[in-house]
C-alpha positions in Angstrom: -25.8 -1.6 -0.6 -24.7 -0.8 2.9 -21.2 0.7 3.1 -19.9 3.1 0.4 -16.2 2.9 1.2 -13.6 1.6 -1.2 -15.2 -1.8 -1.6 -18.7 -0.3 -1.8 -17.6 2.1 -4.5 -16.3 -0.8 -6.6 -19.5 -2.7 -6.0 -21.6 0.1 -7.3 -19.6 0.2 -10.5 -19.7 -3.6 -10.9 -23.5 -3.6 -10.4 -23.8 -1.0 -13.1 -21.6 -2.9 -15.5 -22.8 -6.5 -15.0 -26.2 -6.6 -13.5 -29.8 -5.7 -14.5 -30.3 -3.8 -11.2 -32.8 -1.0 -11.9 -32.0 1.1 -8.8 -28.8 1.0 -6.8 -29.0 2.6 -3.4 -25.9 3.3 -1.3 -26.2 3.7 2.5 -23.3 5.0 4.6 -22.6 7.2 7.6 -20.4 9.5 5.6 -21.9 12.1 3.2 -18.6 12.3 1.3 -18.6 8.6 0.6 -22.2 8.8 -0.5 -21.4 11.6 -3.0 -18.6 9.4 -4.4 -20.9 6.4 -4.7 -23.4 8.6 -6.6 -20.6 9.8 -9.0 -19.7 6.1 -9.5 -23.3 5.1 -10.5 -25.5 4.8 -7.4 -29.0 6.1 -8.1 -29.9 7.0 -4.6 -27.9 7.7 -1.4 -29.2 7.4 2.2 -27.2 8.7 5.1 -26.7 6.6 8.2 -29.5 5.0 10.2 -32.2 6.7 8.0 -31.1 4.3 5.2 -33.6 1.6 6.4 -36.5 4.1 6.3 -35.4 5.4 2.9 -35.2 2.0 1.3 -38.5 1.0 2.7 -40.1 4.2 1.3 -38.5 3.6 -2.1 -39.9 0.0 -2.2 -43.4 0.8 -1.0 -42.5 -0.9 2.3 -41.6 -4.2 0.6 -37.8 -3.9 1.1 -34.9 -4.5 -1.3 -34.7 -7.5 -3.5 -30.9 -7.7 -3.1 -29.0 -6.3 -0.1 -25.2 -6.2 0.1 -23.6 -5.5 3.5 -20.1 -4.3 2.6 -19.3 -3.6 6.3 -20.4 -6.6 8.4 -20.8 -5.0 11.8 -23.8 -5.5 14.1 -25.6 -2.2 13.2 -25.2 -2.8 9.4 -26.3 -6.4 9.6 -29.4 -5.4 11.6 -30.2 -2.8 8.9 -29.6 -5.4 6.1 -32.1 -7.8 7.7 -34.6 -4.9 8.1 -34.4 -3.7 4.5 -34.4 -7.1 2.8 -37.7 -8.3 1.4 -39.4 -11.6 1.6 -38.0 -14.0 -1.0 -35.1 -11.5 -1.4 -31.4 -12.1 -1.0 -28.9 -10.7 1.6 -25.1 -11.0 1.0 -22.6 -10.3 3.7 -19.4 -9.1 2.2 -17.8 -7.0 5.0 -15.6 -8.8 7.5 -16.5 -6.4 10.4 -17.0 -9.2 12.9 -20.7 -8.6 13.5 -23.4 -11.2 13.9 -26.6 -11.4 11.9 -29.6 -11.6 14.2 -31.8 -14.5 13.1 -35.2 -15.3 14.4 -38.6 -16.2 13.0 -39.2 -12.7 11.6 -35.7 -11.5 10.8 -34.4 -11.8 8.1 -37.8 -11.8 6.3 -39.4 -15.1 5.4 -37.6 -17.1 2.7 -34.9 -14.5 2.3 -31.6 -16.2 1.4 -28.4 -15.2 3.1 -24.9 -15.7 1.8 -21.5 -14.8 3.1 -19.0 -15.5 0.3 -15.4 -15.2 1.2 -13.8 -15.1 -2.2 -14.8 -15.2 -5.9 -13.7 -17.5 -8.6 -10.8 -17.0 -10.9 -13.3 -16.3 -13.7 -15.0 -13.6 -11.6 -11.6 -12.0 -10.9 -10.8 -12.0 -14.6 -14.2 -10.3 -15.3 -13.3 -7.6 -12.8 -9.8 -7.1 -14.3 -11.4 -6.8 -17.8 -13.9 -4.2 -16.5 -10.9 -2.2 -15.1 -9.0 -2.5 -18.4 -12.1 -1.3 -20.3 -12.2 1.6 -17.8 -15.7 0.6 -16.7 -14.6 0.6 -13.1 -12.0 2.7 -11.3 -10.6 2.6 -7.8 -9.8 5.6 -5.7 -6.4 4.9 -4.1 -4.5 6.8 -1.4 -0.8 5.9 -1.4 1.0 5.9 1.9 4.6 4.9 2.6 5.4 1.9 4.7 6.4 4.2 7.6 2.8 5.4 7.8 1.2 1.9 7.8 -0.2 2.3 11.4 -1.7 5.6 10.4 -3.2 4.1 7.3 -5.0 1.5 9.4 -6.2 4.2 11.8 -7.5 6.3 8.9 -9.3 3.2 7.5 -10.7 2.4 10.9 -12.0 6.0 11.3 -13.5 6.0 7.8 -11.2 8.8 6.6 -10.0 7.0 3.4 -12.2 7.8 0.5 -11.3 4.6 -1.5 -8.6 2.1 -0.8 -5.3 2.6 1.0 -2.1 1.3 -0.7 1.0 1.0 1.5 4.3 1.1 -0.5 7.6 0.0 0.9 10.7 2.2 0.2 12.6 1.4 -3.0 15.5 -0.9 -2.6 18.8 0.3 -4.0 19.9 -2.6 -6.3 23.6 -1.7 -5.8 23.2 -2.2 -2.0 21.6 -5.6 -2.3 24.1 -8.5 -2.0 24.3 -10.9 -4.8 23.5 -14.5 -4.2 27.2 -15.5 -4.3 27.8 -13.3 -1.2 25.2 -14.8 1.1 26.2 -15.9 4.5 26.2 -19.6 5.0 
């Protein structure tokens, strides 16, 4: 799995809870996010651009059977194509705006590629059930609405460990006009 931010952290936990994956490897450019991914169930962690070499070494140069790119930018997509194995599967989850380079040798021969945009209602219910059973957890940083621009910058800079939640100020019910007092 490439990208161990908030979405990647959830992915590690879901892989552990629902799949038969024998080894989950997290790759990221931030050592702190990799430590979090390991605490959440990743078996191995590889920092930055060395991730492709580490995965190849772990798989006797064959590559990974299943690669998830949780970022979706040009460098991560290139890495995903490099670490996938022949007859493997590469799924692009991240919406980073990158393009997957495709030619006769990349991705590997007969490696399938998918870019799902949304899951089904049944899959969402499975994730909710996992959360209710406390098999997955989400790290959340709460920020007030006034700091929304800062939150986007923190996300862009990779300085949010999990997910950011922007909360509007509480509305005083007494100050809200009733429907009978609306202007017409």
